[in-house]
C-alpha positions, 0 to 999 in steps of 0.5 A: 753645366752637364755636357754628356752629348748623348743626344748628338748622334740622334740629332746628327741623324735628323740634321739633314731634315732639320736643315731642310725645314730651317730653309722653309721656316719663314712659315712655321714648320713641323716634323714628327720625331719618334718618342722611342728614339729619345727614350732609348737614349735618355731617362727623362720620363719625369722631366720630359724631352720638351724644350724651347730654343731661341737663336738670334744672330747665331747665338742661343738667347734663352737658357737651355742649360738644363736641357741636354736635348736642346744643347746637343741640337745646337751643337750639331747644328753648329757643325753644319756650314749651311745651318750656321749660315742660316742661323747667322742670317735668320732668327729661329724659334725651335721647340719640341713638344710633349708629343715629339713634334719638332717645330721651327720658325724663322723671324 
């Protein structure tokens, strides 16, 4: 598994917003991210930046091995006491769409 951590600074920037919407995620939440920020960091034009991330009991349950964007997001979330608490007490489905909509829902 390639672990470059190139997206971690970007996710760190958005961490406060992501944690805020995680708290509201009993209802589906959406946040518009900036395409140019991802393109400035990575070269994934062909593969894209989209991902699906499913977290149950604080553990990723789907395969995110092939997407550094999702791996780096989870790594940044694990650095937050609040996010860890939320992930341990709720299950989350998180995804990033082709048009850079960040979507999150807890269940």
